[in-house]
C-alpha positions in Angstrom: -0.9 3.5 -39.8 -2.3 6.3 -37.6 -1.0 9.7 -38.8 -0.4 10.7 -35.2 2.0 7.7 -34.8 3.7 8.2 -38.1 4.5 11.8 -37.4 5.6 11.3 -33.8 8.9 12.9 -32.9 10.2 11.4 -29.6 12.7 14.2 -29.2 9.8 16.7 -28.8 8.3 17.4 -25.4 4.7 16.8 -24.6 2.4 19.7 -23.5 1.2 20.5 -20.0 -1.0 17.8 -18.5 -4.7 18.5 -17.9 -7.2 16.5 -16.0 -9.4 14.2 -18.1 -12.9 15.7 -18.2 -16.1 14.0 -17.1 -14.5 12.0 -14.3 -15.3 12.7 -10.7 -12.2 14.7 -9.5 -12.7 13.3 -6.0 -12.5 9.6 -6.9 -9.2 7.9 -7.0 -8.2 6.2 -10.3 -5.0 4.8 -11.6 -3.3 2.8 -14.4 -5.3 4.3 -17.3 -5.0 2.4 -20.6 -6.7 3.1 -23.9 -8.2 0.6 -26.2 -6.5 0.5 -29.7 -9.2 2.7 -31.2 -8.9 5.1 -28.2 -12.7 5.0 -27.6 -12.6 3.0 -24.4 -10.4 3.7 -21.3 -9.7 1.0 -18.8 -8.4 1.9 -15.3 -8.3 0.9 -11.7 -10.7 2.7 -9.3 -11.4 2.6 -5.6 -13.9 -0.2 -4.9 -16.9 0.2 -2.6 -15.3 -2.3 -0.1 -12.0 -0.5 0.2 -10.4 -2.7 -2.5 -9.7 -1.8 -6.1 -12.0 -2.4 -9.0 -11.5 -2.8 -12.8 -13.4 0.0 -14.5 -14.0 1.5 -17.9 -15.5 4.5 -19.7 -16.4 5.1 -23.3 -16.6 7.9 -25.8 -18.1 8.2 -29.3 -15.0 9.8 -30.9 -11.5 10.7 -29.9 -12.5 14.4 -29.8 -15.2 13.7 -27.2 -14.8 13.3 -23.4 -15.2 9.9 -21.8 -18.5 9.2 -20.0 -20.5 6.3 -18.6 -17.9 5.1 -16.1 -18.7 1.6 -14.9 -17.1 -1.2 -13.0 -16.3 -4.3 -15.1 -18.2 -7.5 -14.3 -14.9 -9.3 -14.0 -14.1 -7.2 -10.9 -14.4 -8.8 -7.5 -14.0 -7.5 -3.9 -10.5 -9.0 -4.1 -8.4 -5.9 -5.1 -8.3 -6.2 -8.9 -5.9 -3.8 -10.6 -4.2 -2.6 -13.8 -6.6 -3.7 -16.6 -5.3 -3.9 -20.2 -7.0 -5.1 -23.4 -5.4 -6.8 -26.4 -5.2 -5.1 -29.8 -8.3 -7.0 -30.9 -10.1 -6.2 -27.6 -10.9 -9.8 -27.0 -8.6 -10.3 -24.0 -8.4 -8.4 -20.7 -5.4 -8.9 -18.5 -5.2 -7.7 -14.9 -3.7 -8.7 -11.5 -5.8 -9.6 -8.5 -5.6 -11.1 -5.0 -8.8 -13.1 -5.7 -7.1 -16.5 -5.0 -5.1 -15.3 -2.0 -1.9 -14.2 -3.8 -1.2 -11.4 -6.3 -1.5 -13.2 -9.7 -2.1 -12.2 -13.3 -5.5 -13.1 -14.8 -6.9 -13.0 -18.3 -10.6 -12.8 -19.3 -11.7 -13.5 -22.9 -14.7 -12.7 -25.0 -15.8 -13.7 -28.5 -16.4 -10.2 -29.9 -15.6 -6.6 -29.0 
């Protein structure tokens, strides 16, 4: 088990929030979610066509900033939101209007 989780005391307050480095401060992003190893962050970003896109960024270690922000290939012009990966990183869940209604979708892959 991760030592940070084992020693977590839920009665203690968290520190003052700070902006995550290496992201354009003028771009809108929401619903950030980390992969289990905390090396990839998945989030919703403003799309080029005024919709929302599924996006991600990576880092080489948990002490490094995220970089290389990119839109996921699963994203469409149909307002895709709230990406989340499974513990094994083989499934990606999100909601989208791609079929005319706001539904939950899942994309799979064979390896992380």
